C-alpha positions as CSV (number, residue, x, y, z in Angstrom):
1,X,15.6,-12.9,-12.3
2,X,14.4,-9.5,-13.6
3,X,11.0,-10.1,-11.9
4,X,12.7,-11.0,-8.7
5,X,14.6,-7.8,-8.8
6,X,11.5,-5.9,-9.7
7,X,9.7,-7.5,-6.7
8,X,12.6,-6.6,-4.4
9,X,12.5,-3.0,-5.7
10,X,8.7,-2.9,-5.1
11,X,9.2,-4.4,-1.7
12,X,12.0,-2.0,-0.7
13,X,9.6,0.9,-0.6
14,X,6.5,-0.9,0.5
15,X,6.6,0.8,3.9
16,X,7.5,4.3,2.9
17,X,5.3,7.0,4.4
18,X,4.8,10.6,3.6
19,X,6.1,12.9,6.4
20,X,3.7,13.2,9.3
21,X,1.6,10.1,8.4
22,X,3.1,8.0,11.1
23,X,2.4,10.6,13.7
24,X,-1.2,11.2,12.6
25,X,-4.2,9.2,13.9
26,X,-4.5,5.9,12.1
27,X,-8.0,5.9,10.6
28,X,-7.5,2.3,9.5
29,X,-7.7,1.2,13.2
30,X,-11.5,1.5,13.6
31,X,-12.3,-0.2,16.9
32,X,-12.4,1.1,20.5
33,X,-10.6,-0.7,23.3
34,X,-14.0,-2.4,24.2
35,X,-14.1,-3.9,20.7
36,X,-16.9,-1.7,19.4
37,X,-16.6,0.1,16.1
38,X,-15.4,3.7,16.5
39,X,-17.9,5.3,14.1
40,X,-16.0,8.6,14.3
41,X,-13.3,7.1,12.0
42,X,-15.7,6.3,9.2
43,X,-16.0,9.9,8.1
44,X,-12.3,9.9,7.0
45,X,-13.4,8.0,3.9
46,X,-17.2,7.7,4.0
47,X,-20.2,9.9,3.8
48,X,-23.0,9.5,6.3
49,X,-24.8,7.0,4.1
50,X,-21.5,5.0,4.1
51,X,-20.8,5.5,0.4
52,X,-17.2,6.6,-0.3
53,X,-16.7,10.4,-0.3
54,X,-14.6,10.0,-3.5
55,X,-13.6,7.2,-5.8
56,X,-11.5,4.4,-4.4
57,X,-8.1,5.8,-5.5
58,X,-8.9,9.4,-4.5
59,X,-10.1,8.2,-1.1
60,X,-6.6,6.8,-0.5
61,X,-4.8,9.8,-1.9
62,X,-6.6,12.1,0.6
63,X,-4.0,10.9,3.2
64,X,-1.4,8.8,1.3
65,X,1.1,9.9,-1.4
66,X,0.6,8.6,-4.9
67,X,4.3,7.5,-5.0
68,X,4.4,6.1,-1.5
69,X,6.4,3.1,-2.5
70,X,8.2,1.7,-5.5
71,X,5.9,0.3,-8.1
72,X,2.9,2.4,-7.2
73,X,2.9,4.6,-10.2
74,X,3.6,1.7,-12.5
75,X,0.7,-0.3,-11.2
76,X,-1.7,2.7,-11.2
77,X,-0.9,3.3,-14.9
78,X,-1.8,-0.2,-16.1
79,X,-4.9,0.0,-18.3
80,X,-8.0,-2.0,-17.4
81,X,-7.6,-4.4,-20.3
82,X,-4.2,-5.6,-19.0
83,X,-5.5,-5.8,-15.5
84,X,-8.4,-7.9,-16.6
85,X,-6.0,-10.3,-18.4
86,X,-3.9,-10.7,-15.2
87,X,-7.0,-11.3,-13.2
88,X,-8.2,-14.0,-15.5
89,X,-4.9,-15.8,-15.0
90,X,-5.1,-15.8,-11.2
91,X,-5.9,-18.9,-9.3
92,X,-9.7,-19.4,-8.9
93,X,-9.3,-19.8,-5.2
94,X,-6.9,-16.8,-4.8
95,X,-7.5,-14.1,-2.3
96,X,-9.8,-11.2,-3.3
97,X,-8.0,-8.5,-5.2
98,X,-10.6,-5.7,-5.6
99,X,-10.2,-3.3,-8.5
100,X,-11.0,0.4,-8.8
101,X,-14.3,1.4,-10.3
102,X,-12.7,1.6,-13.8
103,X,-11.3,-1.9,-13.6
104,X,-7.7,-0.7,-12.8
105,X,-5.4,-1.3,-9.9
106,X,-5.7,0.9,-6.8
107,X,-4.2,0.9,-3.4
108,X,-6.8,-1.5,-2.0
109,X,-6.0,-4.2,-4.6
110,X,-2.9,-5.1,-2.5
111,X,-3.6,-3.3,0.8
112,X,-6.3,-3.9,3.3
113,X,-7.9,-0.7,4.4
114,X,-10.5,-1.7,7.1
115,X,-9.7,-2.8,10.6
116,X,-9.8,-6.6,10.7
117,X,-12.2,-6.5,13.6
118,X,-14.7,-4.6,11.3
119,X,-14.4,-6.6,8.0
120,X,-12.9,-9.9,9.1
121,X,-9.9,-9.6,6.8
122,X,-6.9,-10.5,8.8
123,X,-3.8,-8.3,8.6
124,X,-0.5,-10.0,8.4
125,X,0.8,-11.6,11.6
126,X,4.0,-9.4,11.5
127,X,4.8,-6.3,9.6
128,X,7.1,-6.8,6.7
129,X,10.2,-4.6,6.0
130,X,12.5,-5.1,3.1
131,X,16.1,-5.9,4.0
132,X,18.6,-3.1,4.6
133,X,21.2,-4.4,2.2
134,X,21.5,-5.3,-1.4
135,X,19.1,-3.8,-4.0
136,X,16.3,-3.0,-1.5
137,X,18.8,-1.1,0.7
138,X,20.2,0.8,-2.3
139,X,16.6,1.8,-3.3
140,X,15.8,2.9,0.2
141,X,18.9,5.1,0.4
142,X,18.1,6.6,-3.1
143,X,14.6,7.4,-2.0
144,X,15.7,9.0,1.2
145,X,18.2,11.1,-0.8
146,X,15.5,12.1,-3.3
147,X,13.1,13.1,-0.5
148,X,15.8,15.2,1.2
149,X,16.6,16.9,-2.1
150,X,12.9,17.7,-2.7
151,X,12.5,19.0,0.8
152,X,15.7,21.2,0.5
153,X,14.4,22.7,-2.8
154,X,11.4,23.9,-0.9
155,X,13.3,25.2,2.0
156,X,12.5,22.4,4.4
157,X,15.1,21.0,6.7
158,X,13.6,17.5,7.1
159,X,12.9,14.9,4.3
160,X,9.4,14.9,2.9
161,X,8.9,11.2,3.8
162,X,10.1,8.5,6.1
163,X,10.1,4.7,6.1
164,X,7.9,2.8,8.6
165,X,9.9,1.4,11.4
166,X,7.8,-1.7,11.8
167,X,6.6,-2.5,8.4
168,X,3.0,-2.8,7.2
169,X,0.7,-5.6,8.3
170,X,-2.1,-4.3,6.1
171,X,-1.5,-6.4,3.0
172,X,-3.7,-9.0,1.5
173,X,-0.8,-11.5,1.3
174,X,2.8,-11.5,2.4
175,X,5.3,-9.8,0.1
176,X,8.2,-12.0,1.2
177,X,8.7,-14.8,-1.2
178,X,6.6,-13.1,-3.9
179,X,3.3,-14.4,-2.6
180,X,1.4,-11.1,-3.1
181,X,3.1,-10.3,-6.4
182,X,2.5,-13.7,-7.9
183,X,-1.3,-13.1,-7.6
184,X,-1.0,-11.1,-10.9
185,X,2.6,-11.8,-12.0
186,X,2.7,-15.5,-12.4
187,X,6.2,-16.9,-11.9
188,X,7.4,-14.1,-9.6
189,X,8.4,-16.5,-6.8
């Protein structure tokens, strides 16, 4: 039950975005209308030789907030030894869950970051949003209030973040039913 609640809490904020991100160009969509790769997008993360401009986590943090959704900080803090143990317990035929250079979890462990037309990794068919009621709804409201308080303390009139209206499709597996979480947390479903 505790894991289910933790999963609901994580899921409640899965689609939170820092203010302005939704309005910015989405560098994760990397193809032109004709289906060709839009090479102008690559420079958001890559050098000319296509190596990352920074390490994996820092690359994500150049645009996304470290605390973008519930569970982010907890997952980023897990030491490499505990991550390695969780990875050993995963199903042998499980979906790829890439780790950061230091063997720890990073954004790309759960999220897809390349356009599916570029890498062949399919985004979810539909975006997933946590329910408005119950624990996820309470968490969402608490975060909105926290964002508003932080903004007000800095003199801003608008909250510093907002929740995605349509949910994210850029996950390696669905969150609903605990499918994604169960990759490392056996028994979550």
